[in-house]
C-alpha positions in Angstrom: 11.0 11.5 -3.7 10.0 9.4 -6.7 11.1 11.6 -9.6 14.8 11.5 -8.0 14.6 7.8 -8.2 13.2 8.0 -12.0 15.8 10.3 -13.2 18.4 7.9 -11.5 17.0 5.1 -13.4 16.7 6.9 -16.7 20.3 8.1 -16.0 21.8 4.5 -16.0 19.9 3.8 -19.6 21.4 7.2 -20.9 24.6 6.2 -19.6 24.4 3.0 -21.7 23.3 4.5 -24.4 25.8 7.0 -24.2 28.5 3.9 -24.5 27.0 2.5 -27.6 26.8 6.3 -29.4 30.6 7.4 -28.4 31.6 3.8 -30.1 30.1 5.2 -33.6 31.7 8.5 -32.9 28.2 10.1 -33.4 26.8 13.0 -31.6 22.9 12.9 -30.4 22.7 15.1 -27.6 24.7 17.2 -24.9 27.1 19.0 -27.5 27.6 22.7 -28.1 28.4 24.1 -31.4 30.3 27.7 -32.4 29.2 29.8 -35.1 30.4 29.2 -38.4 32.6 31.7 -40.0 32.4 32.7 -43.6 35.8 33.0 -45.7 36.4 35.7 -48.1 35.6 33.6 -50.8 32.0 32.9 -49.6 32.7 29.3 -48.3 32.0 28.5 -44.4 34.8 27.6 -42.0 34.3 24.1 -40.7 31.9 24.0 -37.1 33.7 23.3 -34.2 31.5 20.9 -32.0 32.5 21.1 -28.2 30.8 18.2 -26.3 29.8 18.6 -22.3 31.5 16.0 -20.1 30.2 12.8 -20.1 31.1 9.9 -17.6 30.8 6.0 -19.4 31.2 3.3 -17.1 31.7 -0.2 -18.1 30.5 -3.5 -16.4 34.0 -4.8 -17.6 33.9 -8.4 -15.9 30.3 -8.7 -17.4 31.5 -6.9 -21.2 33.1 -10.1 -22.2 30.1 -12.5 -21.1 27.6 -13.5 -24.4 23.8 -13.5 -24.0 24.0 -17.0 -22.9 26.4 -16.7 -20.1 24.8 -13.7 -19.1 21.2 -15.2 -19.3 22.7 -18.7 -17.3 24.5 -15.8 -14.6 21.4 -14.2 -13.9 18.9 -16.9 -13.6 21.4 -18.5 -11.3 21.7 -15.8 -9.3 18.0 -14.8 -9.0 17.4 -18.7 -8.3 19.6 -18.4 -5.4 17.8 -15.1 -4.2 20.9 -12.9 -5.1 18.7 -10.2 -6.7 21.4 -7.7 -7.0 23.3 -9.8 -9.6 20.3 -11.2 -11.0 19.1 -7.9 -12.0 22.9 -7.2 -13.1 23.6 -9.8 -15.1 19.6 -9.8 -17.1 19.7 -6.1 -17.4 23.1 -6.4 -18.9 21.9 -8.9 -21.5 18.4 -6.7 -22.1 20.5 -3.8 -23.0 23.4 -4.9 -24.9 21.8 -7.9 -26.7 19.1 -7.2 -28.2 18.4 -9.6 -30.9 18.6 -12.2 -28.3 16.1 -14.7 -28.0 16.3 -14.5 -24.0 16.4 -11.0 -24.1 12.0 -10.9 -23.4 12.5 -13.1 -20.2 15.6 -11.6 -18.9 13.6 -7.9 -19.1 10.9 -9.6 -17.1 13.3 -11.1 -14.7 15.5 -7.9 -14.4 12.1 -6.3 -13.6 11.4 -8.9 -10.9 14.8 -8.5 -9.2 14.5 -4.9 -8.9 10.9 -5.2 -7.7 12.5 -7.6 -5.2 14.7 -5.1 -4.1 12.0 -2.7 -3.5 13.7 -0.6 -6.4 11.0 0.5 -7.9 11.8 2.7 -10.5 14.1 0.2 -12.1 11.4 -2.3 -12.2 8.9 0.1 -13.5 11.9 0.5 -16.6 12.0 -3.1 -17.5 8.2 -4.0 -17.1 7.5 -1.3 -19.0 9.6 -2.2 -22.2 7.3 -5.1 -21.8 4.2 -4.2 -21.4 1.2 -4.1 -23.9 -2.1 -3.5 -21.6 -4.3 -2.7 -24.7 -3.5 -6.7 -25.8 -0.5 -7.9 -24.7 -0.6 -11.8 -23.9 1.7 -14.0 -21.5 5.0 -11.7 -20.7 3.7 -8.6 -22.4 0.3 -9.2 -20.2 2.0 -10.1 -16.8 4.5 -6.7 -17.4 1.4 -4.5 -17.8 0.3 -6.0 -14.4 3.6 -5.5 -12.9 3.8 -1.7 -14.5 0.6 -0.9 -12.6 2.0 -2.3 -9.2 5.6 -0.1 -9.4 3.2 2.5 -10.5 1.5 2.2 -7.2 4.6 2.0 -5.1 6.3 5.3 -6.8 2.4 7.2 -6.0 2.0 7.6 -9.2 -1.3 6.6 -8.7 -3.6 8.2 -11.4 -1.0 6.3 -14.0 -1.9 3.0 -12.4 -5.6 3.9 -12.8 -5.5 4.9 -16.4 -3.5 1.3 -16.9 -5.5 -0.7 -14.8 -9.0 0.7 -16.2 -7.5 -0.7 -19.7 -7.0 -4.4 -18.3 -10.1 -4.3 -16.7 -12.2 -3.4 -19.9 -10.5 -6.4 -21.9 -13.4 -8.8 -23.0 -10.6 -10.9 -23.7 -9.1 -11.5 -20.3 -10.4 -14.5 -17.7 -12.9 -13.0 -15.4 -10.2 -13.5 -12.8 -7.6 -11.2 -14.4 -10.2 -8.5 -15.0 -11.6 -8.5 -11.6 -8.2 -8.7 -10.2 -7.1 -5.4 -12.6 -10.4 -3.8 -10.8 -9.6 -4.4 -7.1 -6.2 -2.8 -8.1 -7.8 -0.1 -9.6 -10.2 0.7 -6.9 -7.3 0.6 -4.6 -5.3 2.9 -6.7 -8.1 5.2 -6.2 -8.4 5.2 -2.9 -4.7 6.0 -2.5 -5.7 9.0 -4.7 -8.1 9.9 -2.5 -11.0 9.3 -4.7 -13.0 7.4 -2.1 -16.1 7.5 -3.9 -14.8 6.4 -7.4 -12.9 4.0 -5.5 -16.1 2.3 -4.1 -18.1 2.2 -6.9 -14.9 0.3 -8.9 -14.7 -2.3 -6.1 -18.3 -2.8 -5.5 -18.4 -3.8 -9.5 -15.8 -5.8 -9.0 -17.1 -7.6 -6.0 -20.4 -7.8 -8.3 -18.7 -9.4 -11.1 -17.3 -12.0 -8.3 -20.3 -12.8 -7.2 -22.3 -13.2 -10.6 -19.3 -15.9 -11.3 -21.0 -19.4 -11.6 -17.9 -20.8 -10.4 -15.8 -18.8 -8.0 -12.8 -21.0 -8.0 -11.8 -19.8 -11.2 -10.6 -16.1 -9.2 -8.2 -16.3 -6.6 -10.0 -15.5 -3.1 -7.2 -13.0 -2.1 -8.8 -10.4 -4.7 -12.5 -10.6 -3.5 -11.1 -10.6 0.0 -8.7 -7.7 -0.5 -12.1 -5.6 -2.5 -13.9 -6.1 1.0 -11.1 -4.9 3.2 -10.3 -1.9 0.8 -14.4 -1.0 1.1 -14.0 -1.2 4.9 -10.7 0.9 4.6 -13.0 3.7 2.8 -15.5 4.0 5.8 -12.6 3.7 8.1 -11.2 6.8 6.4 -14.6 8.2 6.6 -15.0 7.2 10.5 -11.7 9.1 11.0 -13.0 12.5 9.3 -15.5 12.8 11.7 -13.9 14.6 15.0 -15.2 14.6 18.4 -15.8 18.5 19.0 -16.7 19.4 22.8 -17.9 22.7 21.9 -21.0 21.4 19.9 -22.5 20.8 23.2 -23.9 17.3 24.6 -26.3 17.3 21.8 -24.1 17.8 19.2 -21.0 15.6 20.6 -23.9 12.9 20.9 -24.8 13.3 17.3 -21.1 13.0 16.2 -20.6 10.0 18.3 -23.3 8.6 17.0 -22.5 9.0 13.6 -18.8 7.8 14.0 -20.1 5.0 15.5 -22.2 4.1 12.2 -19.2 4.3 10.0 -17.5 2.1 12.5 -20.0 -0.8 11.9 -20.4 0.1 8.4 -15.6 -0.5 8.5 -16.2 -3.4 10.6 -18.9 -5.1 8.3 -16.9 -5.0 5.3 -13.7 -6.5 6.8 -16.0 -9.3 8.4 -17.0 -10.1 4.8 -12.9 -10.2 3.8 -12.8 -12.4 7.1 -15.8 -14.7 5.1 -13.7 -14.6 1.9 -11.1 -17.1 3.5 -8.1 -15.7 2.2 -5.5 -15.8 5.0 -3.8 -12.7 4.8 -7.0 -10.6 4.3 -8.5 -12.0 7.2 -5.9 -11.5 9.2 -5.2 -7.7 8.2 -9.1 -7.2 9.0 -9.4 -8.6 12.2 -6.5 -6.2 13.1 -7.9 -3.3 11.5 -11.6 -4.0 13.5 -9.4 -4.2 16.7 -8.0 -1.0 16.0 -11.1 1.1 15.2 -12.4 0.1 18.2 -8.9 1.2 20.2 -9.0 4.4 18.2 -12.7 5.1 19.5 -11.8 4.6 22.8 -9.1 6.9 22.3 -11.2 9.7 21.0 -13.3 9.4 23.7 -10.7 9.0 26.7 -9.4 12.3 25.2 -12.6 14.7 24.2 -13.5 17.5 26.7 -16.4 17.7 28.9 -19.2 19.4 27.0 -18.8 22.9 28.5 -22.6 23.2 29.7 -22.0 20.8 32.3 -21.6 21.8 36.0 -18.8 20.1 38.1 -21.3 17.4 39.3 -22.9 16.4 35.9 -19.2 16.4 34.5 -18.5 13.7 37.1 -21.6 11.6 36.2 -20.8 12.0 32.2 -17.2 10.7 33.2 -18.1 7.5 34.9 -20.7 7.1 32.2 -18.1 7.4 29.4 -15.6 4.9 31.3 -18.5 2.3 31.3 -18.5 2.6 27.6 -15.1 3.0 26.9 -15.2 -0.6 29.2 -17.2 -1.9 26.4 -14.8 -0.6 23.7 -11.8 -2.5 24.9 -13.1 -5.5 26.1 -14.8 -5.9 22.3 -10.9 -5.1 21.0 -9.6 -7.1 23.1 -11.5 -10.1 21.8 -11.3 -9.7 18.5 -7.6 -9.2 18.6 -7.7 -12.8 20.4 -9.8 -14.0 17.7 -7.8 -12.9 15.0 -4.6 -14.2 16.4 -6.3 -17.4 16.8 -7.3 -17.8 13.2 -3.6 -16.6 12.7 -2.2 -19.6 14.3 -4.9 -22.1 13.1 -4.0 -20.9 9.3 0.0 -20.2 10.0 -0.3 -16.8 8.7 2.3 -14.7 9.7 2.8 -11.4 8.5 2.9 -7.4 9.5 -0.9 -7.7 10.6 -0.1 -10.5 12.6 2.6 -8.9 14.5 0.8 -5.3 15.0 -1.9 -7.4 16.6 -0.1 -8.7 19.0 1.2 -5.7 20.0 -2.2 -3.6 20.2 -3.5 -6.7 22.5 -1.2 -6.1 25.0 -1.8 -2.5 25.0 -5.3 -2.8 25.0 -5.2 -5.3 27.9 -3.0 -2.9 30.1 -5.4 0.2 29.1 -8.4 -2.0 30.3 -6.5 -2.6 33.8 -5.7 0.7 34.0 -9.1 2.1 33.5 -10.6 -0.7 36.3 -8.2 1.0 38.5 -9.3 4.1 37.7 -12.9 3.2 38.0 -12.1 1.9 41.9 -10.0 4.6 43.0 -12.8 6.9 41.9 -15.5 4.8 43.8 -13.2 4.9 46.7 -13.3 8.7 46.7 -16.6 9.4 46.0 -18.1 6.7 48.7 -16.5 7.7 52.0 -17.0 5.3 54.9 -17.8 7.4 57.8 -16.0 5.9 61.0 -18.9 6.7 63.4 -21.1 4.9 60.9 -19.0 2.1 60.7 -19.0 1.5 64.8 -22.7 1.6 64.8 -23.0 -1.2 62.9 -21.8 -3.5 65.6 -23.8 -2.3 68.5 
């Protein structure tokens, strides 16, 4: 998926190179030569060079602009949120004016424009031209973090881990930047399926944060994000535990208890994310806690009855299960409502808030349906004989 986009991005670069190369009448690649024939006098015939067809496209509108005009046009477009135009103007400057004093800034802002458009391959290409993860400062350092972000979105997680490991190891960086790199490294390890490594990395970042005498030097976004993703690791462990009725009532109880322990571990880390006080991750963590209880409810509802139970025992089992399920739904509703209250109080509005609203309505409907089912079950299981009803009034 991402390889195709990357080739397209590289194709654009190659096309620009071809435009410059052909203008000088030189050949670098994409050519075929016929064999050189030898004349009777021993001298060689001239080689015939055949080129593969090359399509050269030019931006005629921008061709007549100098670097100052391109920079002004790109900067103005970026300020107006016209990121397509910004990438076009600034990219043109970066590629055709290598000696311009604006080239580095144009490269960086062209990368930002592509990033805003979610054109990750093109953003990667721009930021990579600037990035210096081992020693870079200023825009070279910022570009290095941006390269890691684009690699994440391109699902090239191991490359991102390697780059972020380099950044996190730099003693010359402020503590905040090193912690930022460690947290992002841990997230990429999670996405790569290396959850044990990820947990170690994230806990190391949190230990570094806790050891800081002045926590204000680190943006609260990153420790909150670290706690959130440790919670995500335990949520993944939780989801890996399946409730199998074939294991019998004892085995099912063990699995359920283990699943509940993992849920509580995940919840504990989500709650730590909330306590850090960052609005975005607090909302996200609240949404995930509610979703965990909702998910456990779904597993319990859909799990088959243990096969060794007879019909009467199975009915008792289902009744007890409904009581536990009602507790889970009530907890989920409580957490969702508190999450929405907190989001409203701090003015947070994001995808987690929207999902929480939808989930709250869904869980309320489930609770009502469960109560109706419980009432119907009681009416069926405890009928009132007509004779006894009349005897009470004698």
